[in-house]
C-alpha positions in Angstrom: -6.5 -23.0 11.6 -2.9 -22.0 12.2 -1.0 -20.4 9.3 0.6 -23.1 7.3 4.3 -22.9 6.2 6.6 -25.1 4.2 8.9 -27.4 6.2 12.2 -28.0 4.4 15.4 -30.0 5.0 18.9 -28.6 5.4 19.2 -28.2 1.6 16.0 -26.3 1.3 14.1 -29.2 -0.2 10.4 -29.3 0.6 9.4 -32.1 3.1 5.9 -31.1 3.8 3.8 -28.2 5.1 2.8 -27.6 8.7 1.8 -25.0 11.3 4.0 -22.0 11.7 6.5 -22.5 14.5 6.5 -26.3 14.3 9.4 -27.1 12.0 12.2 -27.0 14.6 10.3 -29.6 16.8 10.6 -32.0 13.9 14.3 -31.3 13.2 13.4 -29.4 10.0 13.8 -25.8 8.8 11.2 -23.3 7.7 11.6 -20.6 5.1 11.9 -16.9 5.7 11.8 -14.1 3.1 13.1 -10.6 4.2 14.0 -7.4 2.5 16.4 -4.6 3.1 14.7 -1.4 2.0 16.7 1.6 0.7 15.7 5.2 0.4 14.0 6.4 -2.9 16.6 9.1 -3.5 20.2 9.8 -2.5 23.1 7.3 -2.0 22.2 3.6 -2.1 23.5 2.9 1.3 20.7 4.6 3.2 18.8 1.6 4.6 15.7 1.4 6.7 16.4 0.6 10.3 13.3 -0.1 12.5 12.5 -1.1 16.0 10.2 -3.9 16.9 7.4 -3.1 19.5 8.0 -4.3 23.1 4.9 -6.5 23.1 6.1 -9.0 20.5 7.0 -12.4 21.7 9.9 -12.7 19.2 12.8 -10.2 19.7 10.7 -7.5 21.5 12.2 -4.1 21.3 15.0 -5.1 19.0 16.3 -3.0 16.1 16.4 -4.6 12.7 17.2 -3.9 9.1 15.1 -6.8 7.7 11.4 -6.5 6.9 9.9 -10.0 6.4 8.6 -13.2 7.8 7.8 -16.8 7.2 7.1 -18.0 3.7 3.6 -19.5 3.6 2.9 -23.0 2.3 3.2 -23.0 -1.5 4.5 -19.4 -1.7 7.7 -18.4 -3.4 10.4 -16.4 -1.6 9.8 -13.4 -3.8 6.0 -13.4 -3.3 6.5 -13.7 0.4 9.0 -10.8 0.4 6.6 -8.5 -1.5 3.7 -9.5 0.7 5.6 -8.7 3.9 6.6 -5.3 2.6 3.0 -4.5 1.9 1.8 -5.8 5.3 4.4 -4.2 7.5 5.2 -1.0 5.6 2.2 -0.5 3.3 4.4 0.0 0.2 5.4 -1.6 -3.0 9.0 -1.6 -4.3 10.3 0.3 -7.2 11.9 -1.3 -10.3 9.7 -4.5 -10.0 11.4 -5.6 -6.7 12.1 -6.9 -4.3 15.1 -8.6 -5.8 16.7 -11.6 -4.2 20.4 -11.1 -3.2 21.3 -14.4 -1.6 20.0 -17.3 0.4 21.6 -19.0 3.4 20.8 -21.2 6.4 20.6 -19.2 9.6 19.8 -19.9 13.3 16.8 -17.7 13.7 15.0 -16.7 16.9 12.4 -19.5 16.4 14.8 -22.2 15.1 16.8 -23.0 12.0 15.6 -21.6 8.7 16.4 -20.9 5.1 16.6 -17.1 4.7 16.3 -15.4 1.4 17.6 -11.8 1.6 16.1 -9.3 -0.8 16.7 -5.7 -1.7 14.1 -3.1 -2.7 14.2 0.6 -3.2 11.2 2.6 -2.1 9.3 4.1 -5.0 9.7 7.9 -5.2 6.0 8.5 -5.0 5.3 6.4 -2.0 5.5 7.0 1.8 6.0 4.4 4.4 2.9 3.4 6.3 4.2 1.1 9.0 2.0 -1.3 10.9 2.3 -0.1 14.5 1.8 -3.7 15.6 5.0 -4.7 13.8 7.1 -1.5 13.7 7.4 1.0 16.6 10.0 3.3 15.0 11.9 3.6 11.8 14.4 5.8 9.9 16.7 5.6 6.9 20.2 5.3 8.2 23.4 5.5 6.1 25.4 2.3 6.4 28.6 4.3 6.0 27.7 6.1 9.2 27.5 3.0 11.3 30.2 1.1 13.1 29.8 -2.5 12.0 32.7 -4.1 13.9 32.2 -7.7 14.9 31.5 -8.2 18.6 30.7 -4.5 19.3 27.3 -2.8 19.7 25.9 -1.1 16.5 26.2 2.6 17.0 26.4 5.7 14.8 30.0 6.4 13.9 29.6 10.1 14.5 28.3 12.1 17.5 26.1 11.5 19.4 27.1 7.9 18.9 23.4 6.8 19.1 23.1 3.1 19.9 20.8 0.8 18.0 20.6 -1.8 20.7 19.7 -4.5 21.1 19.9 -5.4 17.4 18.4 -8.5 15.9 21.4 -11.0 15.5 20.4 -12.1 12.0 19.8 -8.5 10.9 23.2 -7.5 12.1 24.8 -10.4 10.2 23.0 -9.2 7.1 24.2 -5.6 7.6 27.8 -6.7 7.7 27.3 -8.7 4.5 25.7 -5.7 2.8 28.7 -3.5 3.6 30.5 -5.4 0.9 27.5 -5.3 -1.6 26.6 -1.6 -1.5 28.1 -0.8 -4.9 25.8 -3.4 -6.5 22.7 -2.8 -4.5 20.9 -0.5 -7.0 20.9 -2.6 -10.2 18.0 -5.0 -10.3 20.3 -7.9 -11.3 22.7 -7.6 -8.4 24.7 -10.7 -8.0 24.6 -12.8 -4.8 27.8 -13.3 -2.7 29.6 -16.5 -2.9 28.3 -17.7 0.4 26.3 -20.6 -1.1 24.4 -22.6 1.5 26.7 -22.0 4.4 25.2 -21.7 7.8 25.5 -18.5 9.6 25.4 -18.7 13.4 23.2 -15.7 14.4 21.7 -16.8 17.7 
């Protein structure tokens, strides 16, 4: 039986559950929980950047800063975020995370969805154990060392100007939002931005 997810309306109100990938065909949204993972030590702006394997049907070979996926039927955003961290990276988050930062509607690669963006810091005693079927490469990258100008490729701000391209559009949107939240990333009770339920065009 296909994995069941919650179908919701434009205000994130539950309509019913159905097979993964079917919400858009019915004019509905699905829910996605994703986490930005930061390094266990050092400045809080060192975020995990990873590259998706080339065999995936959705965004093959793209770089991303979000680790996550669809929220299963009856599952909370927080539970889904924790499950995805364990499945894709084999880790738990320190300080009881992941902690939700904000929610917004986005145009994702498989249709419109409600995205809950979380933050977690890797526990000091843990090592990443990425699933090779989901993550082909990864590294902690300082946000302060990236050029995040709108409309330009994401590259390292210093030589050798390494490109992270192509970059997942929703992940790039989140990176630019995080640039304004970095001072508040570490506390577990970080406050969400005043974006409310606005739709972000990320396709």
